[in-house]
ZADO-1210 file (C-alpha; in nm, 4 decimals, padded with zeros to 6 digits):
<atoms>
<atom x="04.3726" y="-03.7735" z="-00.6054" code="MET" pos="1"/>
<atom x="04.3439" y="-03.4103" z="-00.7182" code="ASN" pos="2"/>
<atom x="04.0631" y="-03.1738" z="-00.6129" code="ASP" pos="3"/>
<atom x="03.8575" y="-03.2397" z="-00.9280" code="ARG" pos="4"/>
<atom x="03.8780" y="-03.6169" z="-00.8783" code="GLU" pos="5"/>
<atom x="03.7962" y="-03.5850" z="-00.5077" code="ARG" pos="6"/>
<atom x="03.4881" y="-03.3728" z="-00.5754" code="MET" pos="7"/>
<atom x="03.3763" y="-03.6076" z="-00.8525" code="ARG" pos="8"/>
<atom x="03.4011" y="-03.8970" z="-00.6051" code="SER" pos="9"/>
<atom x="03.1940" y="-03.7061" z="-00.3487" code="VAL" pos="10"/>
<atom x="02.9426" y="-03.6143" z="-00.6195" code="PHE" pos="11"/>
<atom x="02.8818" y="-03.9837" z="-00.6948" code="ALA" pos="12"/>
<atom x="02.7489" y="-04.0585" z="-00.3456" code="GLU" pos="13"/>
<atom x="02.3820" y="-04.1445" z="-00.2726" code="ASP" pos="14"/>
<atom x="02.2520" y="-04.2390" z="-00.6154" code="ALA" pos="15"/>
<atom x="01.8908" y="-04.2759" z="-00.4975" code="ASP" pos="16"/>
<atom x="01.8831" y="-03.9186" z="-00.3640" code="LEU" pos="17"/>
<atom x="02.0338" y="-03.7930" z="-00.6887" code="TYR" pos="18"/>
<atom x="01.7669" y="-03.9765" z="-00.8868" code="ASP" pos="19"/>
<atom x="01.4828" y="-03.8309" z="-00.6773" code="ARG" pos="20"/>
<atom x="01.6023" y="-03.4729" z="-00.6611" code="CYS" pos="21"/>
<atom x="01.7996" y="-03.3780" z="-00.9689" code="ARG" pos="22"/>
<atom x="01.6051" y="-03.1824" z="-01.2335" code="PRO" pos="23"/>
<atom x="01.5859" y="-03.2887" z="-01.5955" code="GLY" pos="24"/>
<atom x="01.6190" y="-03.0834" z="-01.9118" code="TYR" pos="25"/>
<atom x="01.3758" y="-02.8785" z="-02.1248" code="PRO" pos="26"/>
<atom x="01.2080" y="-03.0746" z="-02.4038" code="ALA" pos="27"/>
<atom x="01.2964" y="-02.8213" z="-02.6803" code="PRO" pos="28"/>
<atom x="01.6646" y="-02.8990" z="-02.6241" code="LEU" pos="29"/>
<atom x="01.6073" y="-03.2520" z="-02.7544" code="PHE" pos="30"/>
<atom x="01.4230" y="-03.1100" z="-03.0570" code="ASP" pos="31"/>
<atom x="01.7421" y="-02.9208" z="-03.1470" code="VAL" pos="32"/>
<atom x="01.9538" y="-03.2357" z="-03.1133" code="LEU" pos="33"/>
<atom x="01.7137" y="-03.4340" z="-03.3321" code="THR" pos="34"/>
<atom x="01.7200" y="-03.1644" z="-03.5991" code="ALA" pos="35"/>
<atom x="02.1015" y="-03.1534" z="-03.5867" code="ALA" pos="36"/>
<atom x="02.1741" y="-03.5234" z="-03.6441" code="VAL" pos="37"/>
<atom x="01.8449" y="-03.6868" z="-03.7396" code="GLY" pos="38"/>
<atom x="01.6299" y="-03.9537" z="-03.5798" code="GLU" pos="39"/>
<atom x="01.7912" y="-04.2901" z="-03.5144" code="GLY" pos="40"/>
<atom x="02.1410" y="-04.1458" z="-03.4820" code="ALA" pos="41"/>
<atom x="02.4044" y="-04.3231" z="-03.2721" code="ARG" pos="42"/>
<atom x="02.4690" y="-04.1225" z="-02.9561" code="VAL" pos="43"/>
<atom x="02.7425" y="-04.1419" z="-02.6940" code="LEU" pos="44"/>
<atom x="02.6349" y="-03.9849" z="-02.3655" code="GLU" pos="45"/>
<atom x="02.9086" y="-03.8954" z="-02.1177" code="ILE" pos="46"/>
<atom x="02.8190" y="-03.9158" z="-01.7487" code="GLY" pos="47"/>
<atom x="02.4548" y="-04.0153" z="-01.7741" code="CYS" pos="48"/>
<atom x="02.3876" y="-04.0132" z="-01.3986" code="GLY" pos="49"/>
<atom x="02.0598" y="-04.1927" z="-01.3404" code="THR" pos="50"/>
<atom x="01.9237" y="-04.1085" z="-01.6863" code="GLY" pos="51"/>
<atom x="01.7918" y="-03.7513" z="-01.6676" code="GLN" pos="52"/>
<atom x="01.8944" y="-03.6871" z="-02.0300" code="ALA" pos="53"/>
<atom x="01.9245" y="-04.0499" z="-02.1407" code="THR" pos="54"/>
<atom x="01.5551" y="-04.1328" z="-02.1193" code="VAL" pos="55"/>
<atom x="01.4394" y="-03.8423" z="-02.3406" code="PRO" pos="56"/>
<atom x="01.7222" y="-03.9148" z="-02.5866" code="LEU" pos="57"/>
<atom x="01.6188" y="-04.2776" z="-02.6257" code="VAL" pos="58"/>
<atom x="01.2485" y="-04.1852" z="-02.6329" code="ALA" pos="59"/>
<atom x="01.3211" y="-03.9732" z="-02.9418" code="ARG" pos="60"/>
<atom x="01.4637" y="-04.2687" z="-03.1298" code="GLY" pos="61"/>
<atom x="01.8362" y="-04.2300" z="-03.0679" code="PHE" pos="62"/>
<atom x="02.0522" y="-04.5387" z="-03.0131" code="ALA" pos="63"/>
<atom x="02.2403" y="-04.4408" z="-02.6972" code="VAL" pos="64"/>
<atom x="02.5550" y="-04.5744" z="-02.5378" code="THR" pos="65"/>
<atom x="02.5601" y="-04.4070" z="-02.1958" code="ALA" pos="66"/>
<atom x="02.8779" y="-04.3960" z="-01.9874" code="LEU" pos="67"/>
<atom x="02.8478" y="-04.3579" z="-01.6107" code="GLU" pos="68"/>
<atom x="03.1441" y="-04.4109" z="-01.3739" code="PRO" pos="69"/>
<atom x="02.9229" y="-04.4729" z="-01.0680" code="GLY" pos="70"/>
<atom x="02.7910" y="-04.8290" z="-01.0461" code="GLU" pos="71"/>
<atom x="02.4865" y="-04.7356" z="-00.8352" code="GLU" pos="72"/>
<atom x="02.3812" y="-04.4573" z="-01.0695" code="ARG" pos="73"/>
<atom x="02.4348" y="-04.6791" z="-01.3707" code="ALA" pos="74"/>
<atom x="02.2091" y="-04.9457" z="-01.2209" code="GLU" pos="75"/>
<atom x="01.9293" y="-04.6922" z="-01.1640" code="ILE" pos="76"/>
<atom x="01.9720" y="-04.5656" z="-01.5205" code="ALA" pos="77"/>
<atom x="01.9383" y="-04.9228" z="-01.6480" code="ARG" pos="78"/>
<atom x="01.6090" y="-04.9578" z="-01.4607" code="ARG" pos="79"/>
<atom x="01.4747" y="-04.6381" z="-01.6165" code="HIS" pos="80"/>
<atom x="01.5800" y="-04.7633" z="-01.9602" code="LEU" pos="81"/>
<atom x="01.4570" y="-05.1206" z="-01.9230" code="ALA" pos="82"/>
<atom x="01.1842" y="-05.0756" z="-02.1857" code="ASP" pos="83"/>
<atom x="01.4252" y="-04.9470" z="-02.4512" code="TYR" pos="84"/>
<atom x="01.6332" y="-05.1915" z="-02.6520" code="VAL" pos="85"/>
<atom x="01.8313" y="-04.9087" z="-02.8132" code="SER" pos="86"/>
<atom x="01.9993" y="-04.8019" z="-02.4883" code="ALA" pos="87"/>
<atom x="02.3144" y="-04.9422" z="-02.3290" code="ARG" pos="88"/>
<atom x="02.4631" y="-04.8217" z="-01.9999" code="VAL" pos="89"/>
<atom x="02.8351" y="-04.8834" z="-01.9463" code="VAL" pos="90"/>
<atom x="03.0104" y="-04.8372" z="-01.6117" code="VAL" pos="91"/>
<atom x="03.3179" y="-04.6427" z="-01.7201" code="ALA" pos="92"/>
<atom x="03.4815" y="-04.3027" z="-01.7049" code="ALA" pos="93"/>
<atom x="03.4976" y="-04.1349" z="-02.0444" code="PHE" pos="94"/>
<atom x="03.8711" y="-04.0705" z="-02.0142" code="GLU" pos="95"/>
<atom x="03.9402" y="-04.4454" z="-01.9665" code="ASP" pos="96"/>
<atom x="03.6837" y="-04.5930" z="-02.2053" code="TRP" pos="97"/>
<atom x="03.8085" y="-04.7417" z="-02.5336" code="SER" pos="98"/>
<atom x="03.6322" y="-04.5841" z="-02.8305" code="LEU" pos="99"/>
<atom x="03.4623" y="-04.8262" z="-03.0708" code="PRO" pos="100"/>
<atom x="03.5885" y="-04.8485" z="-03.4311" code="PRO" pos="101"/>
<atom x="03.2673" y="-04.6952" z="-03.5690" code="VAL" pos="102"/>
<atom x="03.2069" y="-04.3368" z="-03.4612" code="GLY" pos="103"/>
<atom x="02.8922" y="-04.1731" z="-03.3257" code="PHE" pos="104"/>
<atom x="02.6778" y="-03.9042" z="-03.4876" code="GLU" pos="105"/>
<atom x="02.6353" y="-03.7218" z="-03.1572" code="LEU" pos="106"/>
<atom x="02.8249" y="-03.6940" z="-02.8283" code="VAL" pos="107"/>
<atom x="02.6231" y="-03.5494" z="-02.5394" code="VAL" pos="108"/>
<atom x="02.7561" y="-03.4281" z="-02.2053" code="ALA" pos="109"/>
<atom x="02.4611" y="-03.3056" z="-01.9962" code="ALA" pos="110"/>
<atom x="02.5849" y="-03.1512" z="-01.6736" code="GLY" pos="111"/>
<atom x="02.9015" y="-03.3600" z="-01.6852" code="SER" pos="112"/>
<atom x="03.1544" y="-03.1845" z="-01.9080" code="PHE" pos="113"/>
<atom x="03.3119" y="-02.9845" z="-01.6250" code="HIS" pos="114"/>
<atom x="03.4001" y="-03.3109" z="-01.4457" code="TRP" pos="115"/>
<atom x="03.6123" y="-03.4350" z="-01.7378" code="LEU" pos="116"/>
<atom x="03.9870" y="-03.3895" z="-01.7708" code="ASP" pos="117"/>
<atom x="04.0346" y="-03.0649" z="-01.9687" code="PRO" pos="118"/>
<atom x="04.3383" y="-03.2126" z="-02.1400" code="ALA" pos="119"/>
<atom x="04.1310" y="-03.4992" z="-02.2791" code="VAL" pos="120"/>
<atom x="03.7673" y="-03.4021" z="-02.3214" code="ARG" pos="121"/>
<atom x="03.7668" y="-03.2051" z="-02.6474" code="MET" pos="122"/>
<atom x="04.0126" y="-03.4263" z="-02.8316" code="VAL" pos="123"/>
<atom x="03.8492" y="-03.7534" z="-02.7293" code="LYS" pos="124"/>
<atom x="03.4980" y="-03.6209" z="-02.7955" code="ALA" pos="125"/>
<atom x="03.6085" y="-03.5331" z="-03.1498" code="ALA" pos="126"/>
<atom x="03.7712" y="-03.8749" z="-03.1907" code="ASP" pos="127"/>
<atom x="03.4437" y="-04.0408" z="-03.0838" code="ALA" pos="128"/>
<atom x="03.2508" y="-03.8702" z="-03.3647" code="LEU" pos="129"/>
<atom x="03.2077" y="-03.9507" z="-03.7284" code="ARG" pos="130"/>
<atom x="03.2893" y="-03.6782" z="-03.9791" code="SER" pos="131"/>
<atom x="03.0510" y="-03.3848" z="-03.9276" code="ARG" pos="132"/>
<atom x="02.9113" y="-03.5428" z="-03.6137" code="GLY" pos="133"/>
<atom x="02.8152" y="-03.3043" z="-03.3341" code="ALA" pos="134"/>
<atom x="02.9191" y="-03.2429" z="-02.9748" code="LEU" pos="135"/>
<atom x="02.6458" y="-03.1173" z="-02.7383" code="ALA" pos="136"/>
<atom x="02.7571" y="-02.9696" z="-02.4063" code="VAL" pos="137"/>
<atom x="02.4665" y="-02.8931" z="-02.1731" code="VAL" pos="138"/>
<atom x="02.5001" y="-02.6867" z="-01.8562" code="SER" pos="139"/>
<atom x="02.2413" y="-02.5682" z="-01.6043" code="THR" pos="140"/>
<atom x="02.2683" y="-02.2409" z="-01.4127" code="HIS" pos="141"/>
<atom x="02.0741" y="-02.0891" z="-01.1227" code="HIS" pos="142"/>
<atom x="01.9635" y="-01.7393" z="-01.2255" code="VAL" pos="143"/>
<atom x="01.7568" y="-01.4508" z="-01.0925" code="VAL" pos="144"/>
<atom x="01.3880" y="-01.5287" z="-01.0661" code="GLY" pos="145"/>
<atom x="01.1548" y="-01.7452" z="-00.8651" code="GLY" pos="146"/>
<atom x="01.1791" y="-01.6945" z="-00.4880" code="SER" pos="147"/>
<atom x="01.4411" y="-01.4198" z="-00.4993" code="ASP" pos="148"/>
<atom x="01.3819" y="-01.3107" z="-00.1384" code="GLU" pos="149"/>
<atom x="01.4531" y="-01.6622" z="-00.0157" code="PHE" pos="150"/>
<atom x="01.7801" y="-01.6908" z="-00.2062" code="PHE" pos="151"/>
<atom x="01.8977" y="-01.3624" z="-00.0510" code="ALA" pos="152"/>
<atom x="01.8190" y="-01.5153" z="00.2891" code="GLN" pos="153"/>
<atom x="02.0001" y="-01.8356" z="00.1928" code="ALA" pos="154"/>
<atom x="02.3094" y="-01.6319" z="00.1051" code="GLN" pos="155"/>
<atom x="02.3161" y="-01.5120" z="00.4659" code="GLN" pos="156"/>
<atom x="02.3049" y="-01.8756" z="00.5839" code="CYS" pos="157"/>
<atom x="02.5986" y="-01.9614" z="00.3591" code="TYR" pos="158"/>
<atom x="02.8029" y="-01.6659" z="00.4796" code="GLU" pos="159"/>
<atom x="02.7385" y="-01.7705" z="00.8376" code="ARG" pos="160"/>
<atom x="02.8163" y="-02.1428" z="00.8117" code="PHE" pos="161"/>
<atom x="03.0339" y="-02.1926" z="00.5017" code="ASP" pos="162"/>
<atom x="03.3653" y="-02.0024" z="00.5145" code="PRO" pos="163"/>
<atom x="03.4204" y="-02.0649" z="00.1418" code="ASN" pos="164"/>
<atom x="03.1196" y="-01.8509" z="00.0522" code="THR" pos="165"/>
<atom x="03.1870" y="-01.5347" z="-00.1453" code="GLU" pos="166"/>
<atom x="03.0477" y="-01.2439" z="00.0640" code="PRO" pos="167"/>
<atom x="02.7596" y="-01.0582" z="-00.0967" code="GLY" pos="168"/>
<atom x="02.7311" y="-01.3017" z="-00.3846" code="ARG" pos="169"/>
<atom x="02.4205" y="-01.2471" z="-00.5962" code="ARG" pos="170"/>
<atom x="02.2556" y="-01.4593" z="-00.8595" code="LEU" pos="171"/>
<atom x="02.3206" y="-01.3604" z="-01.2216" code="PRO" pos="172"/>
<atom x="02.0441" y="-01.2619" z="-01.4569" code="VAL" pos="173"/>
<atom x="02.0240" y="-01.5040" z="-01.7486" code="ALA" pos="174"/>
<atom x="02.1952" y="-01.2650" z="-01.9902" code="ASP" pos="175"/>
<atom x="02.4993" y="-01.2513" z="-01.7593" code="GLU" pos="176"/>
<atom x="02.5690" y="-01.6237" z="-01.7949" code="VAL" pos="177"/>
<atom x="02.8458" y="-01.6284" z="-02.0555" code="PRO" pos="178"/>
<atom x="02.8429" y="-01.8078" z="-02.3858" code="LYS" pos="179"/>
<atom x="03.1955" y="-01.9441" z="-02.3913" code="ASP" pos="180"/>
<atom x="03.3147" y="-02.0811" z="-02.7278" code="PRO" pos="181"/>
<atom x="03.6841" y="-02.0555" z="-02.6423" code="GLU" pos="182"/>
<atom x="03.7503" y="-02.4224" z="-02.5633" code="GLU" pos="183"/>
<atom x="03.5869" y="-02.5270" z="-02.8902" code="PHE" pos="184"/>
<atom x="03.8078" y="-02.2805" z="-03.0789" code="HIS" pos="185"/>
<atom x="04.1287" y="-02.3835" z="-02.8999" code="ARG" pos="186"/>
<atom x="04.0736" y="-02.7499" z="-02.9788" code="SER" pos="187"/>
<atom x="04.0703" y="-02.6797" z="-03.3548" code="ALA" pos="188"/>
<atom x="03.8482" y="-02.9884" z="-03.3843" code="ARG" pos="189"/>
<atom x="03.5048" y="-02.8222" z="-03.3954" code="PHE" pos="190"/>
<atom x="03.3114" y="-02.5543" z="-03.5779" code="SER" pos="191"/>
<atom x="03.2079" y="-02.2434" z="-03.3813" code="PRO" pos="192"/>
<atom x="02.9337" y="-02.3618" z="-03.1445" code="PRO" pos="193"/>
<atom x="02.5696" y="-02.2649" z="-03.1686" code="GLU" pos="194"/>
<atom x="02.4179" y="-02.1686" z="-02.8342" code="PHE" pos="195"/>
<atom x="02.0583" y="-02.2444" z="-02.7376" code="HIS" pos="196"/>
<atom x="01.9253" y="-02.1187" z="-02.4036" code="ARG" pos="197"/>
<atom x="01.6134" y="-02.2133" z="-02.2083" code="TYR" pos="198"/>
<atom x="01.4802" y="-02.0474" z="-01.8940" code="GLU" pos="199"/>
<atom x="01.2429" y="-02.2438" z="-01.6719" code="TRP" pos="200"/>
<atom x="01.1381" y="-02.2817" z="-01.3095" code="GLU" pos="201"/>
<atom x="01.0876" y="-02.5648" z="-01.0605" code="ALA" pos="202"/>
<atom x="00.9219" y="-02.5507" z="-00.7172" code="SER" pos="203"/>
<atom x="01.0470" y="-02.7406" z="-00.4138" code="TYR" pos="204"/>
<atom x="00.9140" y="-02.8207" z="-00.0694" code="THR" pos="205"/>
<atom x="01.1580" y="-02.7798" z="00.2173" code="THR" pos="206"/>
<atom x="01.2557" y="-03.1470" z="00.2133" code="ASP" pos="207"/>
<atom x="01.2882" y="-03.1529" z="-00.1641" code="GLN" pos="208"/>
<atom x="01.5132" y="-02.8486" z="-00.1697" code="TYR" pos="209"/>
<atom x="01.7366" y="-02.9737" z="00.1095" code="LEU" pos="210"/>
<atom x="01.7585" y="-03.3042" z="-00.0753" code="GLY" pos="211"/>
<atom x="01.8590" y="-03.1197" z="-00.3919" code="LEU" pos="212"/>
<atom x="02.1357" y="-02.9397" z="-00.2030" code="LEU" pos="213"/>
<atom x="02.2679" y="-03.2725" z="-00.0800" code="MET" pos="214"/>
<atom x="02.3192" y="-03.3876" z="-00.4394" code="THR" pos="215"/>
<atom x="02.5814" y="-03.1120" z="-00.4819" code="CYS" pos="216"/>
<atom x="02.9454" y="-03.1927" z="-00.4148" code="SER" pos="217"/>
<atom x="02.9949" y="-02.8570" z="-00.2401" code="ARG" pos="218"/>
<atom x="02.7572" y="-02.9516" z="00.0385" code="HIS" pos="219"/>
<atom x="02.8606" y="-03.3148" z="00.0645" code="ARG" pos="220"/>
<atom x="03.2246" y="-03.2104" z="00.1055" code="ALA" pos="221"/>
<atom x="03.1513" y="-02.9744" z="00.3973" code="MET" pos="222"/>
<atom x="03.2243" y="-03.0805" z="00.7563" code="PRO" pos="223"/>
<atom x="02.9094" y="-03.2507" z="00.8849" code="ALA" pos="224"/>
<atom x="02.8486" y="-03.0088" z="01.1732" code="SER" pos="225"/>
<atom x="02.8716" y="-02.6994" z="00.9526" code="ALA" pos="226"/>
<atom x="02.6609" y="-02.8615" z="00.6831" code="ARG" pos="227"/>
<atom x="02.3875" y="-02.9556" z="00.9303" code="ASP" pos="228"/>
<atom x="02.3743" y="-02.5990" z="01.0605" code="GLN" pos="229"/>
<atom x="02.3647" y="-02.4601" z="00.7083" code="LEU" pos="230"/>
<atom x="02.0797" y="-02.6881" z="00.5996" code="LEU" pos="231"/>
<atom x="01.8883" y="-02.6178" z="00.9199" code="ASN" pos="232"/>
<atom x="01.9217" y="-02.2423" z="00.8597" code="CYS" pos="233"/>
<atom x="01.7992" y="-02.2769" z="00.5005" code="ILE" pos="234"/>
<atom x="01.5140" y="-02.5082" z="00.5981" code="GLY" pos="235"/>
<atom x="01.3958" y="-02.2701" z="00.8689" code="GLN" pos="236"/>
<atom x="01.3774" y="-01.9841" z="00.6208" code="ARG" pos="237"/>
<atom x="01.1703" y="-02.1906" z="00.3754" code="ILE" pos="238"/>
<atom x="00.9293" y="-02.3027" z="00.6476" code="ASP" pos="239"/>
<atom x="00.9002" y="-01.9751" z="00.8370" code="ALA" pos="240"/>
<atom x="00.8991" y="-01.7208" z="00.5555" code="ASP" pos="241"/>
<atom x="00.7819" y="-01.9072" z="00.2444" code="HIS" pos="242"/>
<atom x="00.5141" y="-02.1482" z="00.3682" code="ASP" pos="243"/>
<atom x="00.7365" y="-02.4484" z="00.3042" code="GLY" pos="244"/>
<atom x="00.7740" y="-02.4038" z="-00.0746" code="VAL" pos="245"/>
<atom x="01.0234" y="-02.2089" z="-00.2863" code="ILE" pos="246"/>
<atom x="01.0748" y="-02.1719" z="-00.6614" code="THR" pos="247"/>
<atom x="01.4121" y="-02.1841" z="-00.8340" code="LYS" pos="248"/>
<atom x="01.4724" y="-02.0374" z="-01.1794" code="ARG" pos="249"/>
<atom x="01.7104" y="-02.2190" z="-01.4105" code="TYR" pos="250"/>
<atom x="01.8911" y="-02.1375" z="-01.7316" code="LEU" pos="251"/>
<atom x="01.9829" y="-02.4467" z="-01.9323" code="THR" pos="252"/>
<atom x="02.2397" y="-02.3779" z="-02.2026" code="GLN" pos="253"/>
<atom x="02.3189" y="-02.6042" z="-02.4976" code="LEU" pos="254"/>
<atom x="02.6447" y="-02.5515" z="-02.6879" code="ALA" pos="255"/>
<atom x="02.6326" y="-02.7504" z="-03.0131" code="LEU" pos="256"/>
<atom x="02.9294" y="-02.7781" z="-03.2502" code="ALA" pos="257"/>
<atom x="03.0131" y="-02.9923" z="-03.5519" code="LYS" pos="258"/>
<atom x="03.3328" y="-03.1952" z="-03.5765" code="ARG" pos="259"/>
<atom x="03.5705" y="-03.0615" z="-03.8386" code="LEU" pos="260"/>
<atom x="03.7319" y="-03.2933" z="-04.0922" code="GLY" pos="261"/>
</atoms>
C-alpha cells in the first residue's frame, strides 16, 4: 500500500463523525452545474462521502450515480438520499468501477479528486462522459479570515506537537490559491477549465472544531499521544482565548471543463 492509499484508508474511518462535522458546499456552485448541463442530466459523482454534495445535486433534479469506496459512508449517504428515487449509491472505488455503456452528462468530484490515481483520473473521467459532457472538480481551501488570531495560535500548537509541520506556515489569502489548469491541458481530453470561486465562513464550538480536525487524515495518522496533546492545546486556546467559538474562512473552487471529441 503506497502513502496515498494508506492515507485514503485512514481518511475513511469514523463515518458518523465525518457526517456530523464535514462542511458542505455553497449553493451557487450547483447553479453553475445546472446551467452547464441542464436539469435532469445524468451525473456520476466520485467519492460522495456521506452525501455533502450528493443531496444538493439530487435536489436540483439530477439523476446521480454516486461512488463511495467506504461502506459505512455509503450507508449514511443512502439514508440521506432515501427520499430521492433518482439517486443510487454504489460501494466502489472509481479506478475499479466498470463504466456503463451510456455516458454521463456530468462527472463531479467534490473534495475527492486528489485521492484518485493521477494516472487514471483524467482519462477515465473523460471516458465516463458523453460528447461535450463536463467534468467538475471541486476543492475547498482554508484561507485568511475569520478567527485569524486563533489560527496563529494553532500554528504554534502544531509546531510543538507535530514534527511534520512547516515552521512559520501562514494561511493564504484567497487570491493566492492557484487556479491550476495544467492537468486538464496535459490530458488533451478537456477544454480549458472555467474556474468559479466562493468565499464563505463557518463557526465552530470547541468540540465541533476538534471533531472537524479528526475527520482529516493528517490528524488520524498521527501517533495517538502526540495527537491528543495537539488537540488539547488547540482546544485550550479556543476555550481560554475565544470564548469557546472560532470562525473558519473557506474558499471553495470549482474547475469546470468540457470533454473534447
